C-alpha positions as CSV (number, residue, x, y, z in Angstrom):
1,M,-0.1,-0.2,-0.1
2,F,2.2,2.8,1.4
3,E,5.7,2.2,2.2
4,R,6.8,5.6,2.7
5,I,4.3,8.1,4.7
6,V,4.9,12.1,5.1
7,A,2.9,13.5,7.6
8,A,2.8,17.2,8.5
9,V,2.2,18.4,12.0
10,D,1.7,21.7,13.5
11,E,0.4,22.9,16.8
12,S,-3.3,22.8,15.7
13,E,-6.1,20.8,17.5
14,V,-6.2,18.5,14.0
15,A,-2.4,17.4,14.6
16,E,-3.4,14.5,17.1
17,R,-5.9,13.3,14.3
18,V,-3.1,13.1,11.9
19,L,-1.0,11.4,14.1
20,A,-3.7,8.6,14.6
21,T,-4.1,8.4,10.5
22,T,-0.8,8.2,10.0
23,Q,-0.2,5.6,12.6
24,E,-3.3,3.7,11.1
25,L,-2.0,4.0,7.6
26,A,1.5,3.1,8.7
27,S,0.3,-0.2,10.7
28,L,-1.7,-1.5,7.7
29,S,1.1,-1.1,5.2
30,G,4.0,-1.9,7.5
31,G,5.1,1.9,6.0
32,E,8.0,4.1,7.3
33,V,7.0,7.7,8.0
34,W,8.7,11.0,8.0
35,I,7.2,13.4,10.5
36,V,7.4,16.8,9.3
37,H,6.7,20.3,10.9
38,V,7.7,23.5,8.8
39,V,8.5,26.7,10.7
40,E,7.5,29.5,8.9
41,R,9.2,32.8,9.0
42,E,8.0,36.3,8.1
43,P,10.8,38.2,6.5
44,S,11.1,42.3,7.5
45,K,13.5,45.0,6.7
46,F,14.9,44.9,10.0
47,A,14.5,41.0,11.0
48,V,12.8,37.9,10.5
49,S,10.3,36.8,12.9
50,T,8.5,33.5,13.5
51,A,5.7,32.2,15.7
52,E,7.8,29.7,17.2
53,T,11.4,29.2,18.2
54,R,13.2,26.3,16.6
55,E,13.6,24.7,20.4
56,E,9.9,24.9,20.6
57,A,9.2,23.2,17.2
58,Q,11.6,20.4,17.6
59,V,10.0,19.7,21.2
60,M,6.7,19.4,19.4
61,L,8.2,17.3,16.3
62,D,10.0,14.7,18.9
63,A,6.7,14.5,20.8
64,A,4.8,13.8,17.7
65,A,7.4,11.1,16.3
66,Q,7.6,9.6,20.1
67,K,4.0,8.6,19.6
68,L,4.5,6.8,16.7
69,A,7.6,5.1,17.6
70,S,6.0,3.9,20.9
71,A,3.4,2.3,18.7
72,G,6.0,0.3,16.9
73,I,6.3,2.5,13.8
74,S,9.4,3.2,12.0
75,V,9.3,7.1,12.3
76,H,11.8,10.0,11.3
77,A,11.4,13.5,12.4
78,E,12.1,16.3,10.1
79,L,12.1,20.2,11.0
80,A,12.2,22.3,8.2
81,H,11.9,26.2,7.5
82,S,10.3,28.4,5.0
83,I,9.1,31.7,4.1
84,Y,5.7,32.3,5.3
85,G,3.2,31.0,2.7
86,Y,5.7,28.4,1.2
87,A,5.2,25.5,4.0
88,A,3.2,23.7,1.1
89,R,6.2,23.6,-1.3
90,E,8.6,22.5,1.7
91,I,6.3,19.5,2.5
92,M,6.1,18.6,-1.2
93,G,9.8,18.8,-1.5
94,I,10.4,16.6,1.4
95,A,7.7,14.2,0.1
96,A,9.6,14.0,-3.4
97,Q,12.8,13.3,-1.5
98,H,11.8,10.4,0.5
99,D,9.5,9.1,-2.5
100,A,6.6,9.1,-0.5
101,G,3.5,7.0,-1.6
102,V,1.2,9.4,0.4
103,I,1.2,12.5,2.3
104,V,-0.8,13.3,5.6
105,L,-1.7,16.8,7.0
106,G,-4.5,18.5,8.7
107,S,-7.2,21.0,7.7
108,R,-8.3,23.5,10.0
109,G,-11.8,23.3,8.2
110,H,-11.8,26.4,6.0
111,G,-13.7,26.0,3.1
112,D,-12.4,26.2,-0.6
113,L,-12.9,29.9,-0.9
114,A,-11.6,30.8,2.6
115,G,-8.4,28.3,1.8
116,L,-7.9,30.0,-1.2
117,L,-8.2,33.4,0.1
118,L,-6.1,32.4,3.4
119,G,-3.4,30.4,1.7
120,S,-4.2,27.2,3.3
121,T,-1.4,24.8,3.2
122,A,-3.6,21.7,2.8
123,H,-5.3,23.4,0.0
124,K,-2.1,24.1,-1.8
125,V,-0.6,20.6,-1.3
126,I,-3.6,19.1,-2.8
127,H,-3.3,21.3,-5.8
128,L,0.5,20.7,-6.2
129,S,0.8,17.2,-5.5
130,D,1.0,14.3,-7.8
131,H,1.0,12.0,-4.6
132,P,-2.1,10.8,-2.9
133,V,-3.1,13.3,0.0
134,V,-5.1,12.3,2.9
135,V,-6.7,15.6,4.8
136,V,-7.8,15.2,8.0
137,R,-10.3,17.2,9.8
């Protein structure tokens, strides 16, 4: 089925469901998982700002990976960085790098119009990907 799975997580409420779905897919297929978190930064004239520190992001990512590892899933954690609005491209690059069979990520429930206007990462991944994409709500 899916030998390589890329799962993108963040600090949203849906992240736990993304992990549960990823665990189920990996258990069914015996697949290997790459848990990915993209730290987006917003450049300005004076500095680059982020909503979280690298350390905070790494702690969250490690906790997600540990959850899957404790369930017997072969898992790798990958922290990535991008400019605000380009997380989808970063996720796509990681999926290509690991030859992922499927990408799993969450949606915060915005509709198509809101996703288009707000630049939803899930919306962008769906449209950019040539891989199957599982969007968890």
